[in-house]
C-alpha positions in Angstrom: 16.8 19.7 -26.0 16.7 16.0 -26.5 19.8 16.1 -28.8 22.4 18.8 -28.4 26.0 19.8 -29.2 28.5 19.5 -26.3 30.6 22.6 -26.7 33.1 21.5 -24.0 34.0 18.2 -25.8 34.8 19.2 -29.4 31.1 19.9 -30.2 30.1 16.3 -30.0 26.4 15.5 -30.6 24.8 14.0 -27.5 21.5 12.3 -27.4 19.7 12.3 -24.1 17.1 9.8 -25.6 19.6 7.0 -26.2 22.5 8.2 -24.0 24.8 8.1 -27.1 27.6 10.4 -28.1 28.3 11.0 -31.8 31.8 12.2 -32.7 31.9 11.7 -36.5 32.0 14.8 -38.8 29.3 13.5 -41.1 26.6 13.3 -38.4 23.7 15.7 -38.2 20.5 16.2 -36.4 16.9 17.3 -37.2 14.7 18.4 -34.4 11.1 19.7 -34.4 10.0 20.9 -31.0 7.8 23.5 -29.3 9.2 27.0 -29.4 10.3 27.8 -25.9 9.4 31.5 -26.4 6.0 30.9 -27.9 4.4 27.6 -27.0 1.8 27.9 -29.7 4.4 27.4 -32.4 7.2 25.0 -33.3 10.8 25.3 -34.1 12.6 23.2 -36.8 16.3 22.8 -36.2 18.6 21.0 -38.7 22.3 21.2 -38.3 25.4 19.0 -38.2 28.9 18.7 -37.1 30.9 20.4 -39.9 29.7 20.7 -43.5 29.2 17.0 -44.1 26.8 16.7 -41.1 24.8 19.7 -42.1 24.5 18.4 -45.6 23.3 15.0 -44.2 20.6 16.8 -42.1 19.6 18.9 -45.1 19.2 15.8 -47.3 17.1 14.2 -44.6 14.7 17.1 -44.8 14.6 17.1 -48.6 14.6 13.4 -49.4 13.2 11.7 -46.4 10.6 13.9 -44.8 8.3 10.9 -44.1 11.0 9.0 -42.3 11.7 12.1 -40.1 8.2 11.8 -38.6 8.8 8.2 -37.5 10.6 7.1 -34.4 12.3 9.1 -31.7 9.2 11.0 -30.8 9.4 12.7 -27.5 7.0 14.9 -25.5 6.3 17.7 -28.0 8.2 16.9 -31.1 10.6 14.8 -33.1 14.4 14.4 -32.8 16.4 12.4 -35.3 20.2 11.8 -35.8 21.4 11.2 -39.3 24.7 10.1 -40.8 25.9 11.2 -44.3 26.6 8.6 -46.9 28.8 9.0 -50.0 27.2 6.5 -52.4 29.5 7.0 -55.4 32.8 7.6 -53.5 33.4 11.1 -54.9 33.9 12.7 -51.5 30.4 14.4 -51.5 27.6 13.3 -49.2 24.8 12.0 -51.5 22.3 10.6 -49.1 21.8 9.9 -45.4 20.9 7.1 -43.1 18.9 7.4 -39.8 21.0 6.4 -36.8 18.4 7.3 -34.2 
């Protein structure tokens, strides 16, 4: 996978595309890639580091679907890293920004 979790180093998110490691808890990822078990279909993966990262990835899918399709395109899919943003300082992730 172009972006993955490194289980040996506190589940850091590692991007093979930009050679960057993300350690923050409010970082998530959204990947659309070919299904390794059935190459005729695709797999959509959205997850994050802890709850805040997963919420950021979910908000990226819901609110920014068009932006997900831009940038970071690799061989057979799309891979994006997002960071959660708390716009009103209430401790809840309200939106996300695209890091990669």
